N, C-alpha and C positions, 0 to 999 in steps of 0.2 A: 850488790852490798854484804860483804858477810856478817853474818852474827855474831856477836860483841858475849849475849845471854840470854840466858836460857828466861824466858817473865812470863810469854802468857803458853798451859798446854792444852789442848782439845782431850779427851781421856773419850774411847766414841765408845762408853756405858753407861748405867743407871747412879748416879753418884749417890752413895755406900747413904744408909739411912741412920746408921748410928753415930752418936757423938762426934766421937773420936775413929780415926779411921789411919791406915799408912798415911792414904795419899794423903790427907788434913794436915801429920807432921811433916808428910813431905813440903806441902805447899810455904808451912811455917818453915820449916828450917832454911829458902833457899827464900823465902819472897817469894813468892811461888801462882799467878792468876791460875787458877782451875777448870775446866772448861765442862761438862758434861754431857753428851749427847748421846740417845739410844740408836744407834744407824743402823741394827735389825731387831727384828719381834719375831719370838718364837710360835709355829702351831703345829698344835700337835695333830698328830692320823686320824680319823677317827675311827668307833670300832670296826665298822664298814671298807673303811681304808685296809685296817691291817687287813683280815677276815678276805678280802679279794689279792691281797700281795701271795695267800698260800704259805708263810711260812710258817709253821708249825710252834711253839714258846717249847709245846711240850715236848718238842721230840729231840729236844736236845741238853743236855746235863750239865752245862749248864752255862754264862751269859758275860758277855763283856763291857764294863761299862767304862767311855770313852771324859761322860762327861756328866753332872748332877742332874742334869736334863731329861738327860739322858736315863736316870736314875728315874726321873719322877715320872715320864712316859709310862715306865716298863711296866708298874703299878699300875696309872690308872687305867693301860689298855687287858691288864688284868686281871681288875675288879669289872668296867666295862667288859672288859666279857665274861663275865665270871669261871677265869685259870686260876684255878693252889694253884697254886707253887710249891713242888714239894718240897719237903724241908731237906732233903740229900741234894739242891739243887746245887751247883756253884759257881760265886760269884770273882771275877775277874776286875781285879779295877787300875783303871790307868795312878791313883794313887791314893796314897793316907784319907785325904780330907774326902772323893768319893768313898771309902769303904766308906768311914763313918757314917758318912752321909745314909749308907742302908738304912740304921735303927731308926731310923721317920719308918721307914716301916717291917722291918721282922728284926726279931731277937739277931743281936749282932751273933752275941758271945756263942751260938744254939746255933752257927752257921755255918761250911765253911766259902770266909771269903780271903783273895789273898792279893795284895797290890806290888807295884813295881814302885820304885822309886821315883825315874827323872825323864826318858825315853823309853819307847815300847816296849822296845829289845830287852827293856829289864822283865817283862811282863811276862816276853815271848818265853823266857829261861824261867818264869817259875806252869808258865803255863802247860812245855813241855814233864815236866815232874809234878805235877800236879794232876797234871790229865792227859788218863792214861788213852781212853776211849772213851767212843762216843765225839755229839757233837757241840759245838760253841756255835752261838747264836750270838754276833755280831752288833750290838743297836748301835743307830744312825743316823744322825739327821738326812737329809738329804742329798747332800753334798757333799761325795763319798772322799775318805781321806787316801789315795791310793799307794802310800808311804806304808798304809797300818796293815789293807791288804796285800799287798805285796808281804810285807815280812810272813802275813801270816800262813801266806803259799809257797813263799819258803820252807817258813820251819819245817811244812808239810803238816799241817794243822786242817783238822775236817771243821767249816765253819759253816754259819749261812748269816745274812746280813739280812738288817732287819730292819724298813724306818718307821722311824714313830717318833716325827717332827722334821719341819720345816724350816726353812728358816729365807725371814722376808725382807724385802730389802723396808725402811721406815723410809717415811715420804720430806725430807728437811727442806724443802728445796723453799719453801716458805719463812722455815726461819730468819730472818735480815740480820738477824748478832750473829748466824752461823757466817753465810754466803757473805757477809760483809768484815766481819772481822776478819785480822792477821794473829797467825801462830806461830806462835817460834816447833815449836813440836807437834807433831800428833803422833796417837795414839792406838792403836790395831787390835784385837785381840783374836778377828776369826777371819777366814775365808773369805767368810759374808761380810766382814764389815768394809770389806775393799772393795768389792763389785759394788757396795751403795752407795762408798765414794764416789762411785764413775759416775752413776747412776744419775745420786743427784747431783754433782757438779759434771758433766763431762769435759769440763772445758780445764779441769784440774791441774795446774801444772806443780812442783815439786819444789823446784829453784831452791834456795837455800835454807827450806824448809825442809826440818828435821822428822822423824819416824820411825818410832820403833812399836816391833812388834808380838806377838808373844804365839808362842808355838810354833814348828816347821812349817805348817801346811799356811797359817798366815804369812809364813818367808816368802814361799812358795810362788802364795796369787802376788802379793806383794813384787816382788824381781818380775813376774809374766806377764803386771799390769807395766812394770817400769821405772818402779819406783825406787831409789835408793835406800838403803839401810841403813843405819844409822846404832840401832840398838834391837838384838835380835833376847828374848831370853827364853823358856829359863834356862841356864847353867849354873852349875855347880855351883859359879861364887851367885848369881844372884840367881832361887830361884821360883822368886817374882816382880812379876812387872815394880811392883815400886823399889824393892830391894834394887833390878836393874837401872832406875832411873836416878835412884837414888846413887849411886857410883858414878852413872856417865856424866852428872852434873858437876859432887865434884870435883873431877876427872876437867872437866868444862869449862867452869869458873876457875878453877886454878892455871889451867893453863892460859888465858885470857889473861891473867892477873897477870902472868910475867911479859908481858908483850909490851 
């Protein structure tokens, strides 16, 4: 049975705590029922695990951040290990939001902070100009993103990888409302979220359910799992997931009204 109208969407993230959010605006605009469930949780590595990795932060002249979570755990490890990060450390972030988030830990205007726009290739171009010597530290989860390491290697950037946190699946099997609900669309933001879907619901069949994913790594994980993709963000036209959903739902509803 072909879907005629999008009414119910599952967002695989915690519900926003603010009174108004882009998601609440989206729900109101299209009369949607949005359910939020956290499919994964993050567990930071211990100081002992950091030492056992034998990748020393102070052996690097710059750090690459792919997420705010990585920023949090980088400075946590520094504090727990009594590492004084030098003022001339360079910070390379994949977005302006991550770069601005550094203000939580450092005096922003006094540091060498650089960020890309959308694709990781943007940041590679900046690294080539701003980082001419020394080694960079790529901070990451225990699920490596091969496209990123491949781009760094292709650009001949000297770097080390440091796992700062683990992503583990949440146990959702006992959530009856989730197990029995029928959603018109599922939204995922990480490869670990796709993994959690099948760990919790190994018999999951997509059928007519629409699927939205954020990021190339999540896209790759979904395709490898045999899923059909209907929305892939970010794009130049829709840099956020809510914008991508807005554009898709508007077009979807308009096409169905014409039938």
